N, C-alpha and C positions, 0 to 999 in steps of 0.2 A: 624566637620561633618556638611554638609549643612542642612539648615532648610527645603529645598524645596523637595517634593515628586517628583522624577524623573521617578518613575515607572508608574505613571498613573492609577495604579491599583485601581478600585474602583473609579476613577475620570472620567475615559473614557475608552471605549473599542476601539480596532483597527478598529471595524467596525465603530464606530462614526467618527474617523479620516478619514477613507476610504470614507464615504459619503461626508465629506466636500472636499475631492480632486475631487470627482465626480462632485460636484457643480461648483468647480473652473474650471474643464476641460469643463464643458457645457457653461461656461462663456467666454471661449476663451484662457485659459491658457494652453499652449501647451508644454512649456519646462519641461521634465520630472525630470530634476534635481531640479527645483523649486518646482513641485509638491511633489517630493520625501522628500524634507525638511519640507514642509507643514505637510506631514504625520508623520514625525518623530520627529520633536521639541514639546515638551511637552508645548504646549500654556498655559495650566491652571497655570504653576508656575509663569507667568508673570502678572497675575492678583490676585485680592483680592479673599481670600478663599471663601468669600460669593458669589462670582459671577462665581466660577470655574465651576458650572455646565453648564455654557454658553460659555465656553472656546472654543468650536469647532463648534459654530454658526457662519456663515458669517456675523459677525456684529462687529462694534466698541464697546469698552467697556470703562468706566472710570477707570483711574488708580491714581486718586488723583491730587491734585495741579492743577485743571483745564485742565488736560491733558487725552489723551485717547491712547489705543491701538488700531491701525488701523484694519479695517476689513480684514480678510484674503485675500480677493479677490484684495484689493488695494496693500497689502504687496506683493502678488504674481506678480501681474501686473507690479508694479514698478521694482521688482527684474528681472522679465523676460526681461523688456525693457533694464535694465542696462546690463545684461548678453549678449546681442546681440553684444557687443564690447569686450566681454571676459576680463573684467578688472582684474588685479592682485591685484592692491592696490586701496582701495575704502575709500572715506571720507564720513561719515554719519553725518548729521546735524539733532540733536534731537534723542539722545539715548532712551529717555523715560524709558520705562521698560525694554527695551533690546531685545525685541522680533524680530523686523527687524534686528538688529545687529546679533542675533544669525543665522538667516536665512542666512545673507550674509557671515558670518564667515565660513560657511561650503561649500561656492562656490567661495571664492576668497582667494588669498594668504594671504593678510593682511587687516584689516578694522580699521580704525581710526575713533572714534565716539566722538562727542561732545554734551553735554547736558547742557543747561543753568540754570537748577533747581537743585541746590545742593542737595535737600532732595531726589530727584529721583535716584541720581548717585549711592549711595552704594548698593540700592538693585539690580539695573541693573547689576552692577560689580559682585555682589555675584552670581547672576543667571548664568552669562557667565562663571565665574570660576566653579560653579557646574556642568556645562555641558562640563568642559574641553576644552573651546574655547580659547586656550591661543594667538591665532592670533588676538585677538579683543583688542585694546587699547582704553581706554575711558578716558575723562577728563571733568571737569566743564569748560565751557567757553562761549563766545559770538560766535554764530553760523555764525554770518555775516562776522566774521573775518577769519572764516576757521582755517586751522591748517598748516601755511605757513612753518614751520620748516620741515614738512613731504611732502610737495608739491614737485613736480606736482603729481596729482592723476589720474589714469586711468579711474576712475568713481566717481561721486558724487551724492548722494541721499540726498534729502531734505525732512524730514518727518513733516515739518510745512510749512505754506504757507507765503512767502513775498509778498508785493504788487508788487514789482519788482525784478527781479533776481539780487542778491547781485554781484556787480562787482568784489568784492575780490574773490568770489568763481569762477567766470569765469577765473579769473587770475591764480588760482591754478589747472585748469583743463588742463591736458596734451594734446598735439596735438594727434588726434586719440581717444581722450577720449570722455566721454558723462555724462551729467548731467541730472538727472530726478528730476523735482521740479514742486510743485503745485504753481502757481502764482495767485494772485488776492485778492479782499477783502472779508471779511467772507461771505460765502454763494454763491459767484460768483467766482470760482476758476477753472482755466484750467490746467490739466496736460501738462508740457511742456517736450519734449526731446531735449536737446541742444548738438549738436556734434560740437567738435573743429576740424576744417580741417585746411590744409595749407593756405587757403585763408581766414579763419575767422570761425565765428560761424554759424552754420545752425540750425534752429529751426523748429521743428514738433509739431503740436498741437493734443493732445489726448482729451479724455473725460473730462467733467466737474466733479469736486470731491469737497470734503469738508473736510478741515484740520483746526486744530486750528491755530491762527497766528503765524508766526516767529517773536518772540519778540527780540530786541537787548539787549545787557548786559546779565547779570546773576542775579540769585535770590536765596536767601537762603530758600525760601518757596515755 
């Protein structure tokens, strides 16, 4: 039996989630499929119980090991941008607690997600299993290397910031596919959307964002 309370009873009301959706819509999130998942996925199970009362605020929150769960607006924005190309198979770099993974698993056929911190992986996997998301495959690994055995991917989403776009991830992006990635040094990062066309890669810049750095290798802590 799962140790996570999926009901949300006593943790949040539907009205609380609906208010979050209203705020996201006011900030420019228009994709109703994305908004529907934000409303339905129980964000409180992805964070520490002591912070559960803040689960439906539009803010990032710590999840341990120097990592955070991204604010709902950023999750929704990156998901909305990725869905514009209707990806069936998606690679996620940075599973974290599994919240972004859960959102995407409801919106694509298959998601492959890599987490570099071994200690975060079991909890994320348990949450995804508790939600019945059997189309989400996870592993501990180096995000800079991607997951070549399952490439190419229609979509790649990176939830930590490299200083430059990793070449191996570009190699694993299918023609017609899209990567959404924050790029830059700590505190000065730009959200980039990179499309792979028959003629090469086309990059569009979006707003400034703040993510933890994308670190090479793996860690047990």
